[in-house]
N, C-alpha and C positions, 0 to 999 in steps of 0.2 A: 405736111405729113398726110399721107393718104388716110382718109376717114375709115377705111376698112382695116387698117393695120391694128388699131387698138382693140376692136372686137375680136379680130383673129387671134391676137395674143391671148385674150381672155379665154377663147374657145380652146386654144392649145393647152392652157392651164387646166381646163376642165378635163381634157383628154388624158393628162398625166395620171391622175388617180385611177381613171378607168382602165388605162393600159396596165397599171400595176395589178389591179384586181383581175383583169383578164389573164395576164401572164401567170398569176398565182393559180388560177383554175387550170390553166394549161399545164403548169408544173405538176400539179396533183395528178392530172390525167396521164402524164407520160413518165411517171415513176418518181416524182419528187425532186428532180434535178433543176435548180434555177439556171444552171449553165445551158442545159438542153432546151429549156423553155425560152431562154434568150436567143439561142441559135435558131429555133423555129421562128421566133418573132422577127429576127433579122432576115431570115430567108424569105418569109412572106412579105416583109417590108421591101426587100430588094426586088422581088418580082413586081410588086405594086409600083415601085419607082420606075422600073424598066417599062412597064405598060404605060405609065403616065408620060414618060419621055417619048415613047412612040406616038402616043395620041396627040401630044402637043408639038411634035415636030422638032424635038431637040436635036442639036447638031452633035452626033456621036463622034465626028471626026476630032472634036476637041479633046477627047480622051487620049489621043495620040501623044499629047504633051505630058502625060503622066510620068513617063520615064525621067523627065526633067525636074520633077517635083522633089523638093527637099524632103527628107525622111519625116520630119515633124509635121509636114502638111498632110500626111496620111494618118496621123494619130487621132483625127476626129472620129474615125470608125472605132478605134480602140476605146475612146472616151464614151462614145454612144453605147458600145457593148457593156462597158462598166456600168453605165447608168441603168440600162435595161436589166442586166444581171442584178445589180444592187437593189433596185426597186422590187424585183421579183423575190429576192432573198429577204429583204427587210420588211416589206409590207405586212406579211402575216406575223412577224415577230414584234414589230413596234406599233403596228396599226398605221393606216394610211395617213391620218391627220398628223400624227407625231412625225412620221417619216418625211412627209412633204413639208411640214413646217421647218424642219431642219434643212432640207434641201433648198427651200426658198431662201432661208436666211443665208446659207452659203452662197447662193447665186447672187443675192443682193450685195453682200460684202465683196465678193470677187468682182462683180460688175462695176462697182464703184472704183475699184483699183484699175480695171481695164479702161474705164472712162478717163480716169485721172491721168494715167501714164501713157495711154494710147497703145497699149501692148498689142502686138500682132496686127498693127495697122488700123486699129479702131480709132474713130475720131475722138479728139480730146474734149473732155467736159469736166470742169472743175467740181470738186466736192465742196458744195456750199453748205451753210448751216441747215437749210431745208432738206437737202438730200441726206445729210448726216442724221437729222431728226427722223426722217423716213426710215432709214436703216435701223436706228435705235428702236423705233416703233415695231418694226418687223421682228427684231430680237425680243422685244417685250411680248409680242404675239406668240413667238415660239415658247417663251417661258410659260405663258398662260395656257397654251395648248398642252404643254408637257406637264406642268405642275399645278395648273389651275384648280384641279379637284382636291389638291392638298392644302390650298390656302384656307385658313380659318379653322383647320382641323389640328388639334394638338395631340 
């Protein structure tokens, strides 16, 4: 495993709450619409990716195969839009820590299933007791983030 992948994943994790907070500020600026804030975010992201593709010499000719794609192969953009819209909507209502703890718990639980069953061509990886314990600890963390201030209070 490339030694840069683990720190990169950590940095991406740091960026998620930053993105939610930035998009919340953008939402307030443009009239309070989380959908419009997500749209602007995706437009800026699309321009950024196009520039990155140009600067890194990506082969645009590969896009000619898009008409052959199954419909579900294009749903990643829909899911990304749901994520950006959802975080923009939920961050100010739940708080960033509560929102992200729930998102992370959902990601870990779904990821274990993707690993276990190899859905959508992902490599198979068994759910052993250590991985299951890790998922349970994440869920315990979610409970503490969400309910920890109520523990011990009657």
